[in-house]
C-alpha positions as CSV (number, residue, x, y, z in Angstrom):
1,M,158.1,20.1,132.7
2,A,157.5,16.3,132.9
3,A,154.6,14.0,134.2
4,I,154.4,10.3,135.0
5,S,150.6,9.4,135.6
6,P,148.1,6.8,135.0
7,Q,148.0,8.2,131.1
8,H,151.0,8.0,128.5
9,T,152.4,11.5,129.7
10,F,156.0,11.1,129.8
11,D,156.9,10.0,126.3
12,G,155.8,11.0,122.9
13,D,153.4,13.8,121.7
14,L,150.3,14.4,123.9
15,L,147.9,14.7,120.8
16,S,148.8,11.6,119.5
17,Q,148.7,9.5,122.8
18,P,145.4,7.3,123.3
19,M,143.6,7.4,126.5
20,A,144.5,4.6,128.9
21,V,141.5,3.2,130.4
22,T,141.6,1.3,133.7
23,Q,139.1,-1.4,134.5
24,G,138.7,-1.0,138.3
25,N,138.6,1.9,141.1
26,M,142.5,2.1,141.5
27,L,144.6,3.9,138.9
28,S,147.9,2.9,138.4
29,C,150.7,4.7,136.6
30,V,152.0,4.0,133.1
31,E,155.7,3.8,133.9
32,P,158.5,4.4,131.5
33,D,161.9,2.7,131.2
34,Y,163.8,4.3,134.2
35,R,167.1,3.0,133.1
36,A,167.5,6.1,130.9
37,F,167.4,8.1,134.1
38,I,168.5,5.9,137.1
39,A,171.6,3.8,137.1
40,P,170.6,-0.1,137.5
41,N,172.3,-0.6,140.8
42,S,170.1,2.0,142.3
43,L,167.0,0.9,140.4
44,R,167.1,-2.5,142.6
45,R,166.8,-0.4,145.9
46,M,164.2,2.1,145.1
47,T,160.4,1.6,145.3
48,R,157.8,3.0,142.8
49,V,157.2,6.4,144.2
50,L,161.0,7.3,144.6
51,K,161.6,6.2,140.9
52,M,158.7,8.0,139.5
53,G,159.6,11.1,141.6
54,L,163.5,11.0,140.5
55,A,162.6,10.2,136.5
56,A,160.1,13.0,136.3
57,S,162.4,15.4,137.9
58,L,165.5,14.7,135.8
59,K,163.2,14.5,132.6
60,C,161.8,18.1,133.5
61,L,165.4,19.4,134.2
62,Q,166.7,17.8,130.7
63,D,163.8,19.2,128.6
64,A,164.7,22.6,130.5
65,A,168.3,22.0,129.7
66,V,169.1,23.1,133.2
67,A,171.4,20.8,135.2
68,V,171.3,22.2,138.9
69,P,168.1,24.4,139.8
70,G,168.4,27.2,142.1
71,A,166.0,25.2,144.6
72,I,164.1,22.1,144.8
73,V,160.8,22.2,146.4
74,T,158.1,19.4,146.4
75,G,154.7,18.4,147.9
76,T,153.5,15.0,148.7
77,G,150.3,13.7,150.6
78,K,151.6,10.3,151.6
79,G,155.3,10.1,150.5
80,S,156.3,6.4,149.9
81,L,153.6,4.3,150.9
82,Q,155.5,1.0,150.0
83,D,158.6,1.8,152.0
84,T,156.2,2.8,154.8
85,E,154.1,-0.4,154.7
86,R,157.3,-2.6,154.6
87,F,158.8,-0.8,157.5
88,I,155.6,-1.3,159.7
89,K,155.5,-4.9,158.7
90,E,159.2,-5.5,159.6
91,I,158.5,-3.9,163.1
92,R,155.7,-6.4,163.5
93,D,157.6,-9.8,161.9
94,F,160.9,-8.9,163.6
95,E,159.5,-7.5,166.9
96,E,161.5,-4.3,166.9
97,R,164.9,-6.1,166.4
98,A,167.3,-6.4,163.3
99,L,165.3,-3.9,161.4
100,N,166.3,-2.8,157.9
101,P,166.9,0.8,158.1
102,T,166.3,1.1,154.1
103,P,162.7,1.2,154.1
104,F,162.5,3.8,156.8
105,I,165.0,6.2,155.1
106,Q,163.1,5.8,151.9
107,S,159.9,6.3,153.5
108,T,160.4,9.8,154.9
109,Y,158.8,12.5,152.8
110,N,161.8,14.2,151.6
111,A,163.3,11.3,150.1
112,V,162.6,12.1,146.5
113,N,164.0,15.7,147.2
114,G,167.1,14.2,148.8
115,L,167.6,11.8,145.7
116,I,167.4,14.7,143.1
117,A,169.6,17.0,145.2
118,L,172.1,14.0,145.3
119,Q,171.9,13.3,141.7
120,Q,172.3,16.7,140.3
121,K,174.7,17.8,143.5
122,C,172.4,20.5,144.3
123,T,173.2,22.1,147.5
124,Q,170.5,24.9,147.3
125,Y,167.2,25.5,149.2
126,N,165.4,22.0,149.3
127,N,162.0,21.5,151.0
128,T,159.1,19.0,151.1
129,F,155.5,20.2,151.9
130,V,153.0,17.5,153.7
131,H,149.8,19.4,154.0
132,R,147.2,16.8,152.6
133,G,145.6,18.5,149.7
134,F,147.3,22.0,150.0
135,S,150.7,19.9,149.5
136,F,151.4,20.8,146.0
137,E,149.7,24.3,146.2
138,H,151.9,25.0,149.2
139,A,155.2,24.0,147.2
140,L,153.9,26.2,144.3
141,L,153.6,29.1,146.8
142,D,156.9,28.6,148.3
143,S,158.7,28.5,144.7
144,M,156.9,31.8,143.9
145,L,158.3,33.3,146.9
146,L,162.0,32.0,146.3
147,L,161.7,33.7,142.7
148,S,160.6,37.1,144.3
149,E,163.6,36.9,146.2
150,G,166.1,36.4,143.4
151,K,166.3,32.7,142.9
152,P,166.9,32.1,139.1
153,D,164.7,29.2,139.0
154,V,163.0,26.6,140.8
155,L,162.4,23.0,140.3
156,A,158.8,22.4,142.0
157,G,156.6,19.3,141.9
158,A,154.4,16.7,143.3
159,F,154.3,12.9,143.8
160,D,151.9,10.3,145.3
161,E,151.3,6.9,145.0
162,I,148.3,4.1,145.9
163,T,148.8,0.7,147.1
164,T,146.6,-2.0,147.5
165,E,146.6,-1.8,151.4
166,H,146.1,2.0,151.3
167,F,143.3,1.5,148.9
168,F,141.8,-1.0,151.2
169,I,141.8,1.5,154.2
170,K,140.6,4.4,152.5
171,G,137.8,2.3,151.4
172,R,136.8,1.6,154.7
173,I,135.9,5.3,155.3
174,G,134.2,5.9,152.1
175,H,136.5,7.6,149.9
176,W,136.0,5.1,147.0
177,K,133.1,4.1,145.0
178,K,131.4,0.7,146.3
179,E,130.4,-0.2,142.6
180,T,133.5,-1.2,140.2
181,I,134.0,0.8,137.1
182,S,136.3,1.6,134.3
183,S,138.0,5.2,134.4
184,D,136.4,6.1,131.2
185,T,132.9,5.9,132.4
186,L,133.5,7.7,135.7
187,Y,131.2,10.7,135.1
188,E,128.2,8.2,134.5
189,H,128.3,7.2,138.1
190,V,127.8,10.1,140.4
191,S,127.3,8.4,143.7
192,P,129.4,8.4,147.1
193,G,133.2,7.9,146.6
194,T,135.6,8.2,143.7
195,I,138.3,6.4,142.1
196,S,142.0,6.4,143.6
197,G,145.0,7.8,141.5
198,E,148.7,8.6,141.9
199,G,151.5,10.3,139.9
200,A,154.3,12.7,139.8
201,A,154.8,15.9,137.8
202,F,157.5,18.4,137.7
203,F,158.1,22.0,136.6
204,L,160.9,24.3,136.3
205,L,159.7,27.8,137.2
206,T,161.3,31.1,136.3
207,Q,160.7,34.5,136.8
208,E,160.9,35.7,133.4
209,A,159.3,33.9,130.4
210,T,161.6,32.5,127.6
211,A,160.9,30.9,124.3
212,Q,160.9,27.5,125.9
213,S,158.1,28.3,128.4
214,Y,154.8,26.3,128.4
215,A,152.6,28.9,130.4
216,Q,152.4,31.8,132.8
217,L,151.3,30.8,136.3
218,S,149.6,34.1,137.1
219,G,147.3,33.3,140.3
220,L,147.0,30.8,143.0
221,Q,144.5,30.8,146.0
222,M,143.7,28.3,148.6
223,L,140.6,28.2,150.8
224,Y,139.9,25.6,153.8
225,K,136.6,24.4,154.2
226,P,134.6,27.1,152.6
227,S,130.9,27.0,152.1
228,P,129.6,27.0,148.7
229,E,128.8,30.7,149.4
230,K,132.1,31.6,150.2
231,L,133.5,29.7,147.6
232,Q,131.6,31.3,144.8
233,H,132.5,34.9,146.2
234,A,136.2,33.9,146.5
235,L,136.2,32.9,142.8
236,G,134.8,36.1,141.6
237,Q,137.4,38.0,143.9
238,F,140.3,35.7,142.4
239,L,139.3,36.6,138.8
240,T,138.8,40.4,139.3
241,Q,142.2,40.5,141.4
242,H,143.9,39.1,138.3
243,G,142.0,41.3,135.9
244,V,140.2,38.6,134.2
245,Q,136.5,38.3,133.6
246,P,134.6,35.1,133.7
247,E,133.9,35.5,130.2
248,D,137.8,35.7,129.5
249,I,138.2,32.0,130.8
250,D,138.5,29.7,127.8
251,L,138.7,26.6,129.7
252,V,138.1,25.3,133.0
253,L,140.1,22.2,134.2
254,S,137.7,21.1,136.8
255,G,138.4,18.4,139.6
256,A,135.0,17.1,139.6
257,N,135.1,13.4,140.5
258,A,131.6,12.0,140.4
259,D,131.6,11.8,144.3
260,S,128.0,12.9,145.0
261,N,129.2,13.9,148.7
262,H,131.1,16.9,147.3
263,Q,129.3,17.5,143.7
264,H,127.9,20.8,145.1
265,Y,131.1,22.6,145.1
266,Y,131.5,22.0,141.4
267,D,128.0,23.6,140.8
268,V,129.3,26.8,141.8
269,L,131.3,27.2,138.7
270,N,127.9,27.1,137.0
271,S,127.2,30.4,138.6
272,Y,129.6,32.4,136.4
273,A,129.6,32.6,132.6
274,L,133.2,30.5,132.3
275,G,134.4,28.9,129.2
276,T,133.9,25.0,128.5
277,Q,134.5,22.8,131.5
278,L,136.7,19.7,131.1
279,P,136.9,17.4,134.3
280,F,140.4,15.7,134.4
281,K,140.2,12.9,137.1
282,H,139.0,10.0,134.8
283,L,142.5,10.4,133.7
284,C,144.6,10.1,137.1
285,G,142.4,9.5,139.8
286,D,141.9,11.2,142.8
287,Y,144.7,11.9,145.2
288,E,146.0,14.5,147.6
289,T,148.5,16.1,144.7
290,A,146.3,15.5,141.7
291,A,146.2,19.3,140.9
292,A,149.9,18.9,139.7
293,F,148.5,16.6,136.8
294,A,145.8,19.4,136.2
295,L,148.5,22.0,136.0
296,W,150.9,19.9,133.8
297,L,147.6,19.1,131.4
298,G,146.8,23.0,131.3
299,A,150.3,24.2,130.6
300,S,150.4,21.5,127.6
301,F,147.1,22.9,126.2
302,L,148.5,26.4,126.3
303,K,152.0,25.5,124.6
304,Q,150.1,23.3,121.8
305,Q,147.0,25.4,121.7
306,Q,145.2,22.1,121.4
307,V,143.1,19.8,123.5
308,P,143.8,15.8,122.9
309,L,139.9,15.3,122.2
310,Q,140.6,11.3,122.6
311,W,141.2,12.0,126.3
312,F,138.0,14.0,126.9
313,P,135.0,12.2,125.0
314,M,132.6,15.1,126.3
315,L,134.5,17.7,124.2
316,K,133.3,17.6,120.6
317,E,135.5,20.1,119.0
318,Q,138.5,22.2,119.8
319,P,138.2,25.4,121.8
320,R,138.4,28.4,119.6
321,S,141.1,30.0,121.6
322,L,143.2,29.0,124.4
323,R,144.6,32.0,126.4
324,N,143.0,31.8,130.0
325,I,142.5,28.5,131.9
326,L,141.3,28.1,135.2
327,I,142.1,25.0,137.5
328,Y,139.6,24.3,140.4
329,N,140.1,21.7,142.4
330,H,139.5,20.2,146.1
331,F,140.6,17.4,148.1
332,F,137.4,15.6,149.5
333,G,135.6,18.9,150.4
334,E,138.5,20.2,152.7
335,Q,141.3,21.9,151.0
336,H,140.1,23.8,147.9
337,S,142.3,25.7,145.2
338,F,142.2,27.9,142.1
339,M,145.1,28.3,139.8
340,L,145.2,30.7,136.8
341,L,147.1,29.8,133.8
342,Q,147.7,32.2,131.0
343,K,149.4,32.0,127.6
344,V,153.0,32.9,127.9
345,D,153.3,36.6,128.1
346,Q,155.2,38.0,131.3
347,T,156.0,37.2,135.0
348,V,156.0,33.6,136.6
349,S,156.5,31.1,134.0
350,I,156.4,27.4,133.8
351,K,159.6,26.7,131.7
352,G,160.2,23.2,130.2
């Protein structure tokens, strides 16, 4: 697997990387040197999200020693915002005449998938889901169905970016905090709104676990606009369905984002005797496919059997064991999802 995020997640050992702190409410990715993955002549024509998505996917395939995946499935909330904004501006500036087609072509949601397929000469199943806060989860679900139908492996991932104009527009409808904060103090500012983010994360999914596998993806569930009572009931059912008791959960990766408008959903977790709860959005910000970053984090923890304490100041010592990790996230109170990650054992795995 591979991830590009506002943290140093692309290169080096996770446990040795310092936490990158952003002063302000708009987190931007720490971008790598793309020249190791993308030809210089192509780089000049690509916007940020295309470079991030393509580089993360190629790094994932490289780490898994797979050249051509059995399928490519991704999720994105907005696709390439830079290209979309550029195309719209040119429509206005050139009065709909003599438009450059490149920004329009690259603004389509499946542009990253197409680039991956062209680069790796993959002519297999190729699909992109654009379902707001369910985009990545639907990509995962589709990937699991493909594996059950006999695909040897599936490259699954997610990508989203934030731009200055998009940040301004979403700020007008109350998505972001009015006060300017630094990302490491996010949870000290429980008030309306949160901080924005972006990122790209890719995983190679296989039906059978191997020595290279990071984790086992044992469960996935989505709920649309549930009440706190329904959410609490669904969580209990989810754990029971997968043969896990609340006390078996060693760690909870929570999408809590210090937004007082939706904090009550995360309080549901306190009704169960779950393990240590760690919020993750001070690391990546909030965006439609932030759950992909959480999945990358959880799988890294299970593989290394450690948590980078420098990234989580609220955690004073390492968890005693890491066997079962629950990921709970929602996107502004509408799309809610649970994911159950387990130490590699059997069935569907994340191979990297």
